[in-house]
Each structure stands twice: as C-alpha cells, then as structure tokens.
C-alpha positions, 0 to 999 in steps of 0.5 A: 218446176221440172224435176231432173234426176241424175245418177252418176259416179261421184267425183270432186266437182260433179255438182259444178259441172252439172250446174254449169251445164244446166245454166249454159242452156238458160235454165235455173236450178231453184232447188236441189237434193244432193246425196251420195250412196257409196261412190254414186251420186244421186242428185235431184234438181228442180229447174225452170226455163228462164227463156220461157218466163220461168215455166216448167221445161217442155219435153224438148227442152228437157231432152236438150238439158239432159243432152247438155249434162251428158256432154259436159260429163263426157267432156269432164271424163275425157279431160281427167 
C-alpha cells in the first residue's frame, strides 16, 4: 500500500471530499487514521491502485491522486 498524509483545516465533510477524490481516480482506501488537532485535520490514508491490480501507487499515480485531492478541496472551498 501507499501512504498518503493529509494536513488541512478541518471542516464538516472533509473526509467525504477526500474519499470521493481518491475513488474518482480508481484508487482504493484500504485503511485510514483520522485525527483532529484543534482546527486541523491530520489524516493518513493507506491506498492501493485498482487499475494496477491492487499494487502500490507509482510516483506518477501518487502525484495524480494528490493533485485530484487538492483540486477537490479547492473546489469545496470555492463553493462555501
């Protein structure tokens, strides 16, 4: 599995936004550790690449997933 760590300002629905973004690029979350420190979320996701038969993410796929998450968070912030 590949480990993705997210640190962001916490808001209602943060996990939903992130999980949908990860799922949208054909990646499965197999485990997660979710924590909130004050107003900050510190979440760790263990993910596998469904399109590669459950393998860990390549550096290119990791960059794609990260960009998709950031875009989803930006879109969410723009609609608030």
